[in-house]
C-alpha positions, 0 to 999 in steps of 0.5 A: 835523620829519618831517611831510608838508611841510617848514617852508619848504613850510608857510611858502610855503603860508601866504603863498599861501593866504588862509585857510591855518592850520598848527599844529606839535604836538611829540611826535605821529605820524600818530595826532595826534588820539589822541596829543594829543587835547586839543590837537588838539580845541582846534585844530579847535574854534578853526579851526571858530569862525574859518570858521563 
């Protein structure tokens, strides 16, 4: 998908890191918080609720 990590690398991280979360957002680039601001904000809020 052209991200910093391959899908296999993400899966390995999720297996090894207890509190690892990943989210794939189609149609975004490096400015995902601008390109998909509503989806990004919802994901951040969800994560913060989990760790608070």
